[in-house]
C-alpha atoms as an extended CHARMM CRD file, in Angstrom:
* protein
*
       117  EXT
         1         1  MET       CA             82.5570000000       78.9410000000        1.2690000000  PROA      1               0.0000000000
         2         2  SER       CA             83.7670000000       82.0730000000       -0.6230000000  PROA      2               0.0000000000
         3         3  THR       CA             85.3110000000       85.2040000000        1.5620000000  PROA      3               0.0000000000
         4         4  SER       CA             84.3340000000       87.7450000000       -0.9350000000  PROA      4               0.0000000000
         5         5  GLN       CA             80.0960000000       87.8970000000       -1.3820000000  PROA      5               0.0000000000
         6         6  PRO       CA             79.1140000000       90.3900000000       -4.2250000000  PROA      6               0.0000000000
         7         7  SER       CA             75.6290000000       91.3710000000       -1.8490000000  PROA      7               0.0000000000
         8         8  GLU       CA             77.1420000000       92.1680000000        1.1360000000  PROA      8               0.0000000000
         9         9  PRO       CA             80.8500000000       93.5020000000        0.7280000000  PROA      9               0.0000000000
        10        10  GLY       CA             83.0600000000       94.7520000000        3.4890000000  PROA      10              0.0000000000
        11        11  PRO       CA             84.4380000000       98.6910000000        3.6000000000  PROA      11              0.0000000000
        12        12  THR       CA             87.4950000000       97.5530000000        1.8060000000  PROA      12              0.0000000000
        13        13  ALA       CA             85.9790000000       94.4410000000       -0.2790000000  PROA      13              0.0000000000
        14        14  PRO       CA             83.7960000000       96.7460000000       -3.3430000000  PROA      14              0.0000000000
        15        15  ALA       CA             87.3420000000       97.7960000000       -4.5880000000  PROA      15              0.0000000000
        16        16  GLU       CA             88.5290000000       94.3130000000       -4.5890000000  PROA      16              0.0000000000
        17        17  GLY       CA             85.2520000000       92.9520000000       -5.6890000000  PROA      17              0.0000000000
        18        18  LEU       CA             85.3030000000       95.4520000000       -8.6360000000  PROA      18              0.0000000000
        19        19  ALA       CA             88.9340000000       95.0500000000       -9.9130000000  PROA      19              0.0000000000
        20        20  GLY       CA             88.5620000000       91.5380000000       -9.6540000000  PROA      20              0.0000000000
        21        21  ALA       CA             84.9130000000       91.1660000000      -11.4470000000  PROA      21              0.0000000000
        22        22  VAL       CA             87.1300000000       93.8200000000      -14.3370000000  PROA      22              0.0000000000
        23        23  ALA       CA             89.9670000000       91.4000000000      -14.6820000000  PROA      23              0.0000000000
        24        24  LEU       CA             88.3970000000       88.1280000000      -14.7910000000  PROA      24              0.0000000000
        25        25  TYR       CA             85.5590000000       89.4930000000      -17.2350000000  PROA      25              0.0000000000
        26        26  GLY       CA             88.4020000000       90.9560000000      -19.2570000000  PROA      26              0.0000000000
        27        27  LEU       CA             90.5580000000       87.7800000000      -18.9970000000  PROA      27              0.0000000000
        28        28  ALA       CA             87.5300000000       85.9010000000      -20.5640000000  PROA      28              0.0000000000
        29        29  ARG       CA             86.6170000000       87.8230000000      -23.1920000000  PROA      29              0.0000000000
        30        30  LEU       CA             90.3860000000       87.7030000000      -24.3120000000  PROA      30              0.0000000000
        31        31  GLY       CA             90.5740000000       84.2550000000      -23.9900000000  PROA      31              0.0000000000
        32        32  LEU       CA             87.6280000000       83.8120000000      -26.2030000000  PROA      32              0.0000000000
        33        33  LEU       CA             89.0830000000       85.9070000000      -28.6860000000  PROA      33              0.0000000000
        34        34  ALA       CA             91.7940000000       83.9920000000      -28.3690000000  PROA      34              0.0000000000
        35        35  VAL       CA             90.1630000000       80.5310000000      -28.9540000000  PROA      35              0.0000000000
        36        36  VAL       CA             88.0220000000       82.1600000000      -31.8690000000  PROA      36              0.0000000000
        37        37  ALA       CA             91.2590000000       83.5010000000      -33.5660000000  PROA      37              0.0000000000
        38        38  GLY       CA             93.2430000000       80.2240000000      -32.8990000000  PROA      38              0.0000000000
        39        39  LEU       CA             90.6850000000       78.2770000000      -34.6380000000  PROA      39              0.0000000000
        40        40  LEU       CA             90.5930000000       80.7640000000      -37.7020000000  PROA      40              0.0000000000
        41        41  VAL       CA             94.3280000000       80.2710000000      -37.9110000000  PROA      41              0.0000000000
        42        42  LEU       CA             94.3290000000       76.6810000000      -38.1050000000  PROA      42              0.0000000000
        43        43  ALA       CA             91.6260000000       76.7580000000      -40.5930000000  PROA      43              0.0000000000
        44        44  GLY       CA             94.1640000000       78.7300000000      -42.7280000000  PROA      44              0.0000000000
        45        45  THR       CA             93.4210000000       82.1970000000      -42.0660000000  PROA      45              0.0000000000
        46        46  PRO       CA             95.7230000000       84.7000000000      -42.0720000000  PROA      46              0.0000000000
        47        47  LEU       CA             96.2340000000       86.0570000000      -38.8510000000  PROA      47              0.0000000000
        48        48  VAL       CA             95.3740000000       89.6410000000      -39.1210000000  PROA      48              0.0000000000
        49        49  ILE       CA             92.3600000000       88.6090000000      -40.8260000000  PROA      49              0.0000000000
        50        50  ALA       CA             91.2930000000       85.9500000000      -38.0230000000  PROA      50              0.0000000000
        51        51  LEU       CA             92.2460000000       88.4030000000      -35.1760000000  PROA      51              0.0000000000
        52        52  LEU       CA             89.8660000000       91.2100000000      -37.0500000000  PROA      52              0.0000000000
        53        53  VAL       CA             87.5250000000       88.3430000000      -37.4950000000  PROA      53              0.0000000000
        54        54  ALA       CA             87.2440000000       87.0710000000      -33.9360000000  PROA      54              0.0000000000
        55        55  LEU       CA             86.5880000000       90.8150000000      -32.7870000000  PROA      55              0.0000000000
        56        56  VAL       CA             83.8420000000       90.7300000000      -34.3200000000  PROA      56              0.0000000000
        57        57  VAL       CA             82.4440000000       87.3500000000      -33.4700000000  PROA      57              0.0000000000
        58        58  ALA       CA             83.8690000000       87.4130000000      -30.1960000000  PROA      58              0.0000000000
        59        59  LEU       CA             81.6240000000       90.3270000000      -29.2380000000  PROA      59              0.0000000000
        60        60  PRO       CA             78.0980000000       88.3440000000      -29.5950000000  PROA      60              0.0000000000
        61        61  LEU       CA             79.5500000000       85.0830000000      -28.2820000000  PROA      61              0.0000000000
        62        62  SER       CA             80.9870000000       86.5230000000      -25.0010000000  PROA      62              0.0000000000
        63        63  MET       CA             77.3520000000       88.2190000000      -24.5970000000  PROA      63              0.0000000000
        64        64  LEU       CA             75.9340000000       84.7810000000      -24.4450000000  PROA      64              0.0000000000
        65        65  LEU       CA             78.5000000000       83.0980000000      -22.9330000000  PROA      65              0.0000000000
        66        66  PHE       CA             79.7730000000       85.1040000000      -20.1050000000  PROA      66              0.0000000000
        67        67  ARG       CA             76.6190000000       86.6690000000      -18.7180000000  PROA      67              0.0000000000
        68        68  GLY       CA             76.8640000000       85.4770000000      -15.5770000000  PROA      68              0.0000000000
        69        69  LEU       CA             79.8850000000       87.1520000000      -15.3450000000  PROA      69              0.0000000000
        70        70  ARG       CA             78.8150000000       90.4180000000      -16.9140000000  PROA      70              0.0000000000
        71        71  ALA       CA             75.8570000000       90.3240000000      -13.9560000000  PROA      71              0.0000000000
        72        72  ARG       CA             78.6100000000       89.9140000000      -11.5160000000  PROA      72              0.0000000000
        73        73  LEU       CA             80.2580000000       92.9490000000      -12.8200000000  PROA      73              0.0000000000
        74        74  ASP       CA             77.1560000000       95.0530000000      -13.3590000000  PROA      74              0.0000000000
        75        75  ALA       CA             76.8690000000       94.3890000000       -9.2900000000  PROA      75              0.0000000000
        76        76  ALA       CA             80.1310000000       95.4970000000       -8.2820000000  PROA      76              0.0000000000
        77        77  LEU       CA             80.0630000000       98.5610000000      -10.2580000000  PROA      77              0.0000000000
        78        78  ALA       CA             76.6190000000       99.0950000000       -8.6980000000  PROA      78              0.0000000000
        79        79  VAL       CA             78.2540000000       98.6160000000       -5.4010000000  PROA      79              0.0000000000
        80        80  ALA       CA             81.2470000000      100.8010000000       -6.3180000000  PROA      80              0.0000000000
        81        81  ARG       CA             78.7420000000      103.6750000000       -7.4370000000  PROA      81              0.0000000000
        82        82  GLU       CA             76.8200000000      103.6150000000       -4.3840000000  PROA      82              0.0000000000
        83        83  ARG       CA             79.9510000000      103.9970000000       -2.4900000000  PROA      83              0.0000000000
        84        84  ARG       CA             81.3930000000      106.9980000000       -4.3160000000  PROA      84              0.0000000000
        85        85  GLY       CA             78.1040000000      108.5790000000       -4.2610000000  PROA      85              0.0000000000
        86        86  ALA       CA             78.1300000000      108.6190000000       -0.4870000000  PROA      86              0.0000000000
        87        87  GLN       CA             81.7380000000      109.6410000000       -0.2320000000  PROA      87              0.0000000000
        88        88  ARG       CA             81.1390000000      112.5340000000       -2.7850000000  PROA      88              0.0000000000
        89        89  ALA       CA             77.9170000000      113.5160000000       -0.4040000000  PROA      89              0.0000000000
        90        90  ALA       CA             80.1510000000      113.3440000000        2.6500000000  PROA      90              0.0000000000
        91        91  LEU       CA             82.6470000000      115.2670000000        0.7330000000  PROA      91              0.0000000000
        92        92  ARG       CA             80.0720000000      118.0740000000       -0.2410000000  PROA      92              0.0000000000
        93        93  ALA       CA             79.0280000000      117.9860000000        3.0530000000  PROA      93              0.0000000000
        94        94  GLY       CA             82.0260000000      118.7720000000        5.1690000000  PROA      94              0.0000000000
        95        95  LEU       CA             82.4730000000      121.3640000000        2.6320000000  PROA      95              0.0000000000
        96        96  ARG       CA             79.2170000000      123.2980000000        3.5530000000  PROA      96              0.0000000000
        97        97  GLY       CA             80.2120000000      122.5800000000        7.4600000000  PROA      97              0.0000000000
        98        98  ASP       CA             77.3820000000      120.1690000000        7.9200000000  PROA      98              0.0000000000
        99        99  ALA       CA             77.2490000000      118.1780000000       11.1130000000  PROA      99              0.0000000000
       100       100  ASP       CA             76.4250000000      114.6410000000        9.4420000000  PROA      100             0.0000000000
       101       101  ALA       CA             79.7610000000      114.7080000000        7.1600000000  PROA      101             0.0000000000
       102       102  ASP       CA             81.7990000000      112.9790000000        9.8400000000  PROA      102             0.0000000000
       103       103  GLY       CA             79.3420000000      111.9980000000       11.9120000000  PROA      103             0.0000000000
       104       104  SER       CA             80.4050000000      113.8130000000       15.0020000000  PROA      104             0.0000000000
       105       105  GLY       CA             78.5860000000      116.5190000000       16.3810000000  PROA      105             0.0000000000
       106       106  ASP       CA             80.5400000000      119.2570000000       17.5980000000  PROA      106             0.0000000000
       107       107  ARG       CA             79.7580000000      120.9620000000       14.5280000000  PROA      107             0.0000000000
       108       108  ALA       CA             75.9860000000      121.1270000000       15.1540000000  PROA      108             0.0000000000
       109       109  GLU       CA             76.4910000000      123.7220000000       17.5190000000  PROA      109             0.0000000000
       110       110  ARG       CA             78.0990000000      126.0780000000       15.2230000000  PROA      110             0.0000000000
       111       111  GLN       CA             76.3410000000      128.2300000000       12.4080000000  PROA      111             0.0000000000
       112       112  PRO       CA             77.0440000000      129.1540000000        8.7810000000  PROA      112             0.0000000000
       113       113  ASP       CA             78.1470000000      132.0260000000        9.9410000000  PROA      113             0.0000000000
       114       114  GLY       CA             80.7540000000      131.5450000000       12.3400000000  PROA      114             0.0000000000
       115       115  SER       CA             78.4250000000      132.2460000000       15.6170000000  PROA      115             0.0000000000
       116       116  GLY       CA             78.4720000000      130.1260000000       18.5690000000  PROA      116             0.0000000000
       117       117  GLY       CA             74.4800000000      128.9540000000       18.5570000000  PROA      117             0.0000000000
């Protein structure tokens, strides 16, 4: 059993899940690039040309090979986007002086003009 589940992350897990997903996908892409470039260099292609060709070849290959990693990254991005949207809404509500900004009801009695109720 893994401790981090992308479907229901904890309060600090979305950032860690996003960072982990980005790192894993990036490392996988770099690894694929290194493998393709290494194969081309072994075949006698100059290093610069091999790297350029590997860049072009690794993109469609990574789309096919790393489909699961991309789905995991997309899910982590969606969770982070929702959390950021909720934080932004709470910040805007707090700046407006709404009672729902921090969940406390002590501001509910105050009117926007500063009068008591």
